[in-house]
Each structure stands twice: as structure tokens, then as C-alpha cells.
N, C-alpha and C positions, 0 to 999 in steps of 0.2 A: 674619504676612502677608508680610513681606519674604522669609522663607525660601520660601514658596510661589511668590512671583514669580520668585525665582532658579531654582527648580525648573522652572517653566514655560519660562523663557528657555533653560535648558539643554536641555530636551527639544525646544524649538523649533529649536535650532541643530544638534543631532546625534542620530543614532539611539541608542536605548537598547541595551544588550547583548541583551535579549530580541528586539528588532526585528531586530537584525543577524543573530541566529541564524535567525530566520524568513526573512528576505529573502535570505540568502546560501546557505541549504541547497539542494542540488540532488540529484536522484536519481542514485546512483552505480552504474555497471555494470561497473566494473573494480576488483577487490580484491586486496590482497596476501594471500599464503598464511598470514601470521602471525595466530595466534588472538588474539581480544580477551580481556583479563583478566576473570576471573569477577566481580570487584567492580564493573566497569563495567556488565556485563550486569545484575547485581542492582540497580544504581542506575537503569538504564534501565527495568527492570520496575517499580521503585518509582514512577517518574515516570508510568507507565501506570496503576498502581494508584491514584494520587492524582488521576486525571482525574475531572471531575464527571460524574455520570450521573443520569438521571431517578429521583427518589426515593432517590438514593444506592444504587440496586439493584446497581451494579457487575456488569452482566450479561456478564461475560467470563471466559474461561479462557485462560491463556497456556501454551504449551509451547515449550521451548527445545531446538533441535537444534544439536549441536556435533560430531556423529559424521559424518565425511565419507562413509562408506559408506551411512549412513541417509539423508543428504541426497541422495546419488546415486540410491539406490533409489527414493525418492519422486519425484525428478526424472524418472527413467526411466519410471515409471508415467504421469506427466503427459505426457511426450513421446509415449508410445505412444498415448494417447487423442487427442492432437493429430493424430497421423498418421492415425488412424481417421477423425476429423472431416474432415481434408483429403481423404481418399479418397472421402468421401461428398458433400461440399458445395462443394469448391473448383472452380468452373466456369471459372476463368480459365486453367486448364491447356489448351493446344492440344488440340482434339478432344474436350473434356469440356464443351462448351457445354450439352449436354443436362442437366447438373446444375443449371442456373440455376433452374428451377421448384422443385427440392428445396431449394436454398439460400434462395430467397425465402420458402418456407414456414417453414423453420427460423428465419430472421431475424424473421419476423412473430411466431413463437411466443416467441422469446427476443431481443427487440430490443436489450437492453442487452449481453447476452453476445456478440451477433454484430453489434454496431456496427462500422463499417468499420475502426476501430483494432484491436480484438481479433480481428476476422475476418482481417485481414492478419497479425497476430502469430501466429495459430494455424499458418499456413503456415511462418513463420520458425522457430518452435519445432520443428515437425515436421521441418524440413530441417536442424536443427542450426545455424541462422544466428543464433538468439537464445537465450541462456541463460535458465534459469528464475530462479535466484538469482545468476547471474553469478559463480559460484565463491566466494561470500561464505562465510567460515568459521563464521558463526553465523546461524541463522534463528530467528525467533520466529513461531510459529503463533498466530493469534488466533481463538478460537471464541466465538460469541455464545450467550447463554442466551435462547432464543426466548420465554421467559416474562417477560423483562424489561419494566419499565414503559415505556410510550410507544414508544420507538424504539431497540431494542438495537443496530441497525446504526450509528446515529449515535453512540451511547455508545462502541461499540468503535472507531469512527473517531477520536473525540476521544482515547481512551486511546492509540491507535496514534500519533496526531500528537504527543502528549506524549512518547512514546518516541523517535520519530525526531528531534525537536528536542533532547531530552536527549542523544541519541547525537551529534548534530552539535556540540553545545556542548562535547563531550569530544574533538572532533577526528576522530570516526568518520564513515564514510559509511553511508548507508542507501538502500534502494529498496523501495517497496511492490510486492508481487507477489501478484496475485489468481488467476493461472491454475492454481495448484495445487488450487484447489477442484474441478477436474475429477477428481482422484484420490479425493476424498471423495464426489463426487456419483455417479460411475459405477463405483466398486469398493467392496467391503466391507472389503478387506484393511487399509486404513490406519485406518479408524474402529475396527476391532477392535484393531489394533496399539496405537493411542494410547488405547484404552478410551474412545472418544467415542460417546456415545449420547444420546438425548433427556434433557434439553432442549437439548443443545448442538449447534450447527451451525457449520461453517467460515465465517468472516467474511473474513479476509485473512491476509497474512503479511508479514514485514519481513526483508529481507536486511541484515545488519550486518557491518561489517569495516573494516579500514584501507584508505582509498582509494588507488589508484595515482595519483601526481602530486598536483596541487592543483586539482581541478576545481570547487570551490565558488566562489560569487560571484554577485552580483546580475545578473540577465538581464532584458531587456525583456519585459514581459507585455502582453497586450491589455488595454486599459482599458475597463471596463464602466461604462455610465451608471448613476448612483445618484440616485434621486429623494429630495430633501431637503425635509421639511416642517417649517417653523418660523415662529412668529409669524403664523399665519394665511395663510401663502403657501407656494408650492412652487417649488423651483429644481432644476435637474439639474446634478450635478457629474460631471466626467469625470476 
């Protein structure tokens, strides 16, 4: 009992190492050219493999990219598609207001893909103002098995989160990158290249490398209300 009370008191007064890893990790968009050692990537993959999944179905497939030319070619394909989208739906360009109905139609059809954040990012990527993987030396592609139990997207997200936290705990930087899905949705080239076919479908990717400078650290976040039910009553915590 005394040991438990000491443990509670210690947790009460300071963050645990796991909490610090979660709270201090930030998305990194500037990487050094130095490659990450193989053993680190293998351990990051193990962290992903040990993620919980519905029915322990592990509905994921990981592919590691460490060839600069391959990463560049896949990036170029994605940038090309972003340029095409920009030419079709970006109504904010002077003289292109007539594209607004086309943009609204596409936004209605794909509200998540063309939310204001990715809508703006498409233009930045097309114009070369926003890198895809920000010159990270290693990229992990995550594919989901659509036959997975319950929610394969959630399971792949949990596996990916395990990987970015493991990478951060090793002093590495990471960034989630979803835009490359355009290369898998609108071309056959890369699915064929990586031998991706049913039941696998692109889920997301993670850029990994040594960060430039020391960008990690806790930042203020918006606090969301949480309804708390206990002992027959309800309270709201912020």
C-alpha cells in the first residue's frame, strides 16, 4: 500500500517519460540529410507492429523508403496531381472565379479531402512552397487491409502513432503525410511498383529523420470540454 501511495504521489508531481514523449513531440518539417540507422527503423516498425488492433487482426502493411530517387519520383507524381487539381478547382486565382461552382461540387463530394486546410495545402504543394516529406531521409508508407475487423483506419492510426512516439523517444523527428495518397488514387504506376492490390489500400505515411535544431517541446493546445459522469452526477471538466 505504501509503495502504491508513493507511486501515486510521484505521478502527481511530475510527468512520466511516456507522457513527456507524447506532450513534447511536434511535427517536424526540416530534416538533416544524415540517414537514420537501420536498427532504429526496425525498432520503430516493431512499435507499430505491437499496436493493438480489433481482434488482433493487425490490418496493416508497412513499406520503408530510403532511396532518395524513389522518394523524389513519388513526390513528383504527387506534386503533378496537385498542379492538376489546382488548375481545375482553385478559384482564388485572379480571373478564375468561374471555378467556384466546380470547387464547391468537389468539396461536397470530398469534404474531408478538400477541407480548407488540405485545399490550401494543394496549392502550396503545387507551387513548390510546401514539401511533401520535407526532405526526410526515411519514409514509412502505411497501407490498410480493408478486410480488417471493425475499423482498419483506426488500427493503422494507432500503429502509426506508436511509431512516431517511438521515433521521438529516440531523438528523431517525424511528420504525418497523407497527400501522397493522390499518387495511389489517381495513377496505377505506384500500386504496381509496390505490388499493392486488394485488399490493401493506402492509409497514410510518416516522414522520419534527424530534426534540424531542437523544435520539440510542449505547446498550448485548445482545451475541449469533457463531460464527466460519476456517482450519479455529471460535471464538465476543461
